[in-house]
N, C-alpha and C positions, 0 to 999 in steps of 0.2 A: 355711826350715829343714824344712818338712814337719811331720809328726806328731811331737811331742816324745818319744813312747814308741817310735817306730820307729827306722830306721837313718838318718834324715835328719840328726840332729846329728852322727853319726859320719862320714858321707861328706862333710858340709859341711866338717868340720875336716880330713879327709884330703885334700880338694882343696887347701886352703891349705898343708898340710904337704908336699904334693908339689911346691909351688912352680910353679903354672901361670904361665909367663912371659908378661908383656905384658898381662895382664888384671887390671884393678882391680875388685874385687868387695867387696860388703858383705853380711853375713848378717843377714837380718831374722828374728828368732826370740826365743830365750830365753837370756840371758847365763848364768843359773844352771845351766841344763841343759847348755849348751856347756862351761862350766867343769868340771862334773862329768864329762862325756864325755872331755874332754882329759886329766883326771887318771886316769880308770879305764882308758882305752885307751893311755895313755902317749904321747900325740901332742905333738910339740914345736912348740907354737903359742903365740903371744902375743896373747891376747884383749884388745881395748880397746873401750870404749864409743864409739859413733859417732852423730853427729847430722848431718842435711843441712847441707852447707856446711863440715863438718870436712874437713881434709886426710886422704887415705888414705895411710897410712904403709907403705912397702914392708916386707915381712917380718912384718906384723901381721895379725890377723883382726879387722877392724872389725865391730862388732855393734850393730845397732839393736834393742834389747831391748823386746819387747812384753809379755812375761809373766814370771812368777817361779814355776816349777813344780817345781824340782829336789827340794824337800824331800819331796813325796809321790809322786814319780814312780817307777814300776816299769817297767823296760824290757820291752817286749813286751806290756804290759797297758794299753792306752789306755782312757780314760774320757771322759765328756762334756766335762770341762775341757780335755783334750787336743784334742778336736774343735773346741771354741770357739776355743782359742788358734791352731790351725792355720788356721782361717778368718780370724782377725785378721791373721796373718802375710801371707796372700794379699791381703787388702784393702790393707794398708799398702804392700806391695811394688808392687802394681798402681798405687797412687797415685804412688809414686816414678817408675815408668816412664811414667805418663801426663803428669806435670808436668815431665818432663825432668831430674829429679834423677838418674835412672839411664837408661842407653841401652837396657837390656833386662832382662827378668825371667826367672830360671831357677828352677823349682820342684822341690823334693824331694817324695817321695810322702806322700800323706795317705790315710787310710781313709775311703771314702765314707760308710760307716755312721756313723762318729763325727763326721764333718763335718756330717751331717744332724742327728744327735742334739745337736750343739753349736749348732744354730740356723741352719745354712746349708743350705737345702733345694735342693741342686743335685745332679745325677748325678755331678759331678766338677769338677776344675779348669777344664776347657774351657768348660763351660756357665756356671760362676760368673764367669770372667773376661770372657766375652762379655756377661754381664749388667752387670758393673762398667763395661765400656766402652760400654754401650748399643749393641752391635753385633749385628745379626741375621744378617748374611752371614758366617758363620765355619765352620771345619771343622778336623778333626784330620788331621795328616800324621805318619806315622812315617818317619823319615829315617835312612838309613845309607849307607855308602860304596857298597854293592852294590844296595840296594833302597830305594825310597820307595813308600809306600802311603798313599792317602787313602780315606776311608770315606763312602759314600752314606748309611748309617745308623750311629749310634754306640752309645749305651748303651740297648738295649731288648731285650726278649725276642725269641727267634727267631720265635715265633708272630706277633709284630707287624711283623716285617721286611717280609713280602710285601705287607701292606696299606699299609705306610708308603712303599714305593717308588713314586715317580711320575716321569714323564718330566721334569717341571719341576725336581724336586729333584735328580735325577741330572745334568741339564744345569747346574744351579747349582754342584754340586760339581766337575764337569769344568772349568767356567769358572774357579772359584776355584783349583783345582789349577794350571791353566795360568798364571794371573796370578801365583800365588805362586812358581812355578818361575822365571818371568821376572824378577820383582821381587826376590825374597828369595834365590834361588839363582843368579841371573845366568846362566840358561840361555836363550839367545836364541830358540830355537824348540823348545819341549818336545815330546817324543813320548810320548803317553799311551796306555796300554792300558786297556780296559774289561773287567772280569771279568764273566762271566755269573753269574746267580743259581743256576741249576740245573746238575746234572751234564751235562757235554758241552755247556754253554751251551744246554740245552734239546733238543738233537738234533732240530732242525727241528720242535719242538712235541711230540715224543714224551714228554718229561719235564717239560713246563711251557711256557707260552706267554709268560712275562714278558719273555724276551729280545726276541721279535718285537713284542710289544704295548707294552712300556714302555721297555726299555733301548735297543734299536736306534734308535728315533726320537730319543732324547737325543743319541746319537752323530752322527746325521745333522744335527741342529740345531747341534751344536757345530762340525762341519766347515763348515757354512754361515757360521759366524762367524769362520772362519779358523783354528780350533784343529785340530791334528793329533792325532786320537784314533781308535782302532780301533773296529770293531763289537764286540759282546760276544764274548769269547773263552772257551774252556773254562777254568774256574777251576783245574783240576788241573795245567795246564801254563803258564798265563800268568805266574805269579810266577817260574818258572824262566827263562823267556824274558827277563823284565825284569832279573833278576839277572845274566844273561849280557850285558846291554847293549843289547838290542833296544828298550827303552823307558826313559824317564826316571822314570816313575811308573806305578803301577797304581791305578785307581779301583776299590775293592772294594765289594761291595754291603752287607756287614755286618761287624761288629766282628771276630769270630773268623776269618772268611774271610781277612781281611787281616793280622791280627796273628799268627796261627799261623805262616805262612811267614816273616813279618818277624822274629819273635823266634827262629825256628830259625836264621836267619842272623846276627841282630844282638842277641842277648840281652844280651851284655856291653857293647855300645857303641852301642845304638840310642838315638835321640832322638825324643821326642814334641814336635811343633811345632804351634802353633795358628795356622792360616791366617786371614787376613782381619781381624785386630785392628789397631787403631791403634798398639798397643805390640808389641814383639818378645817373644814368650814361647816358651821351650823347657822341656822337662822330661826327667827320667829316664824310661826306658820300663819300669821295674819298680815293684813295690809297696813297702809299708812293711816287709816282711820281719820281722814280729814274732817269727818263730821263731828268728831269729839276732840280734835286737836285744840290745845289751848285751854281745855276745861279742867285739866287735872284729874280726869276720870279713867285714864288708860290703865289696864292691868299689866303688871310686870311678870306675870306667871310664865308666859311662853318664853320670854327672854331669859328668865332665871333657869328654866328647863334647858334652853339652848346652850347657855353657858356651862351648866353642869354636864350636859352631853358632850360638849366640845372638850372639856377637861378630862372626862372619862375616856374618850377616844384617843386623845393625845397620850394619856397614860398607857392605854392598851398598845398603841403603836410603839411607845418607848420600851415596852416589855418585850419587843420583838415580834409583835403580832403582824406587822406589815410596814 
């Protein structure tokens, strides 16, 4: 359900109210908050308590309730209790996905600040889920119909990006991206583009030597493993080429390099997917939107896309993809 004070409860209910056909889902969250949201936003949903093993009844919203926060909740004003509850929802839902109760996990947004203040000391969902799965080889992919982007570095200061980039780490993300596209997206021979770090991909060393010293060797090593990946390309053009269909994904060097072009194209319907986990996990590609929480104006489009993507990946894995 995400942060109880954000738009997670609203979009969770809107997903069911929209009647996403063929997908059986359960909300892990707070029954009291969802009940309040349904009443305040006039959403025609039938909320019912749910436990593992219970039948999922069509036309209802099954809820596994972990907290009871409605009485003191103010939309758009999270506190430590909200952060702690959001962390508990993630832990519970991850367990359901790991033990086979659920085929996939879809997460609504949380605030990293309050997740940490609530006792969960992770930069975000991705790192927390990797910890819960005891998985070190993981990565973030942003996926849309026109563009997919993965990241060589994720949540860190720009000043730390240059020193954190290594040939070995870039090669790991290239390999993980290739494997995920094959297994989870059923692309038989993925075509990957590698974004340079510097303007013009360094311009032959004029604007930095990371392309020649760090990034190009990773591309060469990946090709030696049979992966189709470019040498580092100018980052101001590579995303346009990928969106036009030249590549199946772009491996970006840092967070905003990849997410700015992605969200320009897919702000409403983009999906955040965590590669490399034993469970299937997707997420909306937006935040908690505290500024509009409680107003009934939040869009369900990204969540609907995340649910569809999770179902497709679970199906691909079930067919023996990985």
